[in-house]
C-alpha positions in Angstrom: -13.9 -3.0 8.4 -15.0 -5.2 11.1 -12.9 -5.6 14.8 -13.3 -9.5 14.2 -12.1 -9.9 10.3 -8.9 -12.3 10.6 -5.3 -11.1 10.9 -2.5 -12.2 8.8 0.6 -12.2 9.7 3.0 -9.5 7.2 4.1 -12.9 5.4 1.1 -14.4 5.3 -0.4 -11.5 4.1 1.9 -11.7 1.4 1.7 -14.9 0.4 -2.1 -15.0 0.1 -1.7 -11.6 -1.6 0.4 -13.1 -4.3 -2.6 -15.8 -4.7 -5.3 -13.9 -5.4 -2.8 -12.0 -8.0 -2.0 -15.7 -9.2 -5.8 -15.9 -9.9 -5.8 -11.9 -11.6 -7.9 -10.9 -8.4 -6.9 -7.4 -7.0 -5.6 -8.5 -2.9 -6.2 -5.3 -0.7 -4.2 -5.3 2.6 -5.4 -3.1 5.1 -3.8 -2.6 8.6 -3.0 0.3 11.2 -1.1 2.6 9.9 2.6 2.4 10.1 2.7 -2.0 9.6 4.7 -1.7 6.1 1.5 -1.6 4.0 3.6 0.3 1.0 6.6 -2.3 1.4 4.9 -5.0 1.6 4.0 -4.6 -1.8 7.1 -3.9 -2.8 8.6 -6.7 -2.3 5.6 -8.6 -4.5 6.8 -6.8 -7.1 10.1 -7.4 -6.7 9.8 -11.4 -6.3 7.7 -11.0 -9.0 10.4 -9.1 -11.4 7.9 -6.9 -11.9 8.0 -2.7 -12.7 6.3 -1.1 -9.3 3.8 1.8 -10.3 3.0 4.0 -7.1 -0.4 4.9 -7.4 -1.8 7.1 -4.3 -5.3 7.3 -4.8 -5.8 9.5 -1.9 -4.1 12.2 -4.4 -6.2 11.5 -7.4 -8.8 12.8 -9.4 -11.5 10.8 -11.2 -9.9 11.6 -14.7 -7.0 10.1 -13.7 -8.3 6.7 -14.2 -10.9 7.3 -16.7 -8.4 9.2 -19.1 -8.8 12.8 -20.6 -11.1 13.0 -23.4 -9.8 13.9 -27.0 -10.6 13.7 -30.6 -10.3 11.1 -32.8 -11.7 8.8 -36.5 -13.5 5.8 -36.5 -15.2 5.0 -40.2 -14.4 8.8 -41.4 -16.7 9.8 -38.3 -15.6 12.2 -36.1 -15.8 10.5 -32.6 -14.5 11.6 -28.6 -12.6 9.0 -26.9 -11.2 9.0 -23.4 -6.9 8.7 -23.5 -5.1 6.8 -20.6 -2.3 9.0 -18.9 1.0 7.4 -19.5 1.6 6.1 -15.7 -0.8 3.2 -16.5 0.6 0.1 -19.1 -2.2 -1.0 -21.8 -2.1 -3.3 -24.8 0.7 -1.6 -26.7 2.9 -1.0 -24.0 6.1 -2.6 -24.5 7.2 -4.9 -21.0 9.6 -2.8 -18.7 13.3 -3.8 -19.7 14.0 -6.4 -18.2 11.0 -6.9 -16.1 8.2 -9.2 -16.6 5.4 -7.0 -16.2 3.7 -4.4 -13.8 2.3 -4.5 -10.3 0.3 -1.1 -9.5 -0.3 0.0 -6.1 -3.7 1.6 -5.4 -2.1 3.1 -2.1 -4.4 4.7 0.1 -7.7 3.1 -1.4 -10.2 4.1 0.8 -8.9 7.0 1.6 -9.8 8.3 -2.2 -13.3 9.9 -2.8 -16.3 8.1 -4.0 -16.3 9.7 -6.5 -12.3 8.6 -7.0 -13.4 4.7 -5.6 -16.6 4.8 -8.1 -13.6 5.5 -10.7 -11.5 3.0 -9.5 -14.3 0.1 -10.5 -12.7 -0.4 -13.9 -9.5 -1.0 -13.2 -10.2 -3.0 -10.5 -12.9 -5.3 -12.3 -12.5 -4.9 -15.9 -8.7 -4.1 -16.0 -9.3 -1.0 -18.3 -8.5 2.4 -17.5 -11.9 4.0 -19.3 -11.8 3.1 -22.9 -8.6 0.6 -23.3 -7.6 -2.6 -21.6 -4.9 -2.8 -19.3 -1.4 -5.0 -20.1 -2.5 -8.9 -19.8 0.8 -8.6 -17.6 -0.5 -5.5 -15.6 -1.6 -6.5 -11.9 -3.2 -5.1 -9.4 -2.9 -4.3 -5.5 -4.6 -2.1 -3.1 -3.3 -1.3 0.4 -5.3 1.1 3.2 -6.3 1.9 7.0 -8.8 0.5 8.6 -11.7 2.4 9.4 -11.5 2.1 13.0 -8.7 3.3 13.1 -9.5 6.8 12.2 -6.6 7.4 10.1 -8.9 9.8 7.0 -10.7 6.7 6.0 -14.2 6.5 3.6 -16.4 4.2 3.7 -16.3 2.0 0.5 -19.5 1.0 -1.3 -20.9 -1.9 -1.4 -19.9 -2.7 -4.7 -16.2 -1.7 -4.5 -16.2 -3.9 -1.8 -17.3 -7.4 -3.6 -14.3 -6.3 -6.1 -11.6 -6.8 -3.9 -10.4 -10.0 -1.4 -9.8 -8.3 1.5 -6.7 -9.2 4.0 -5.9 -7.5 7.0 -2.7 -7.5 8.3 -1.5 -7.3 12.5 2.5 -7.6 13.0 4.6 -10.1 14.4 7.6 -9.5 16.6 9.5 -12.0 15.6 8.8 -11.8 11.6 9.9 -8.0 12.3 13.6 -9.0 14.0 13.8 -10.9 10.6 13.5 -8.0 8.8 15.2 -5.4 10.5 18.3 -7.8 10.8 18.1 -8.6 7.3 17.5 -4.2 7.0 20.5 -3.7 9.1 18.0 -1.9 11.9 20.5 -0.3 14.5 20.9 -3.8 16.9 20.0 -1.5 20.0 15.9 -0.1 18.2 16.4 -4.6 17.8 17.4 -5.2 21.2 14.2 -3.5 22.5 12.0 -5.2 20.4 12.8 -8.2 21.7 12.8 -6.8 25.0 9.0 -5.3 25.0 7.7 -6.6 22.0 4.4 -4.7 23.1 6.2 -1.5 22.0 6.7 -2.8 18.2 3.3 -1.3 17.3 1.8 0.9 20.4 -1.9 2.7 18.2 -4.5 3.9 20.0 -6.9 5.4 17.7 -7.7 8.2 20.5 -3.9 8.3 21.6 -3.1 12.4 22.5 0.5 11.8 21.6 1.6 13.0 18.7 3.0 10.2 17.5 3.3 6.5 18.4 6.3 3.8 18.0 5.3 1.5 15.2 7.2 -0.1 12.3 7.6 2.3 10.4 8.1 5.0 13.3 11.2 2.2 14.9 12.6 2.3 11.2 12.8 6.2 11.4 14.9 5.7 14.5 17.4 3.2 13.5 18.4 5.6 10.8 18.5 8.2 13.8 21.1 7.0 15.7 22.4 4.5 13.4 26.0 6.1 13.3 26.0 7.3 17.4 27.3 5.5 20.0 25.8 7.9 23.0 22.1 8.9 21.8 21.3 10.1 25.8 21.1 13.3 24.3 18.7 12.3 21.3 16.3 11.1 23.7 13.5 14.4 23.3 14.0 14.0 19.1 13.6 10.4 19.7 9.8 11.4 22.1 8.6 13.3 18.5 9.1 10.2 16.8 7.7 7.1 18.4 6.5 9.0 21.6 7.5 9.8 24.9 8.0 6.6 27.3 
C-alpha cells in the first residue's frame, strides 16, 4: 500500500465500508497494527443487525474456502462436487434468529498465503464458496495491516487488488476519546491521551522496543488499572503493555 494513499479517520472509514457493502462490493480496511479494524467490523455488524463471522485468513488453507470434495449423483451419474464448511452461509442456510443476515470478516487478509488469497477470489468477487453461492444476505468485509508496517503481510496480486475497495484508516484522538468514554476506559488513560495525543498511536515499524502505544494497548492498560487507586507499582508491567516512557 502506497504511503501516499488517502487516510480516513475511523468514522469515515466505517461509513465508507458500509457504502461499499450496500453497493454489493467488498471493502478492505487497512491500517497499522492495533488501531481497531476488527472492532470496526464488529460495529458495522451490530449496526446492521448482522451476525459476524470472524475468519482469520492467515490461518486458513485453500480448501477452507473451496470446500471439501464429496460424491453426489446428477442425472443418475456419480460426480464429485465441493461441500462448503458450515461457517459459510449458502443460499439454503436459514437466517440467524433475530438477525437480518451475516457479515463475513476476512481478517488478516493480506497475511494469508498466496494460494489462500487465490482461493478467496471467488467469494470476494463472485460471492461463491466452492461451487455454492453465498446467501444473498451475506456480505463480506476484509481487514489487514499495511505492508509498510512489517506486520507479516504478503503482496497481493493485481487480480486481487482490483477485486477490493481499499480503505486506509488512521487514528483520530477526538474520536478515540469519544469511544473510550462510552467504553468506560479508565479516566486516567483518557486524561493522559488528552494531554499527550501523539502517544495514542506511536508506531515505528523499525522500533526496537517490545511493544508500542496504540488504541489496543491503551485499552489493555485500562483493564489493568481500572480498579486500582495507586498504580505506581504497576509501572514495570505497564511498560510491557505500551512501552517505556
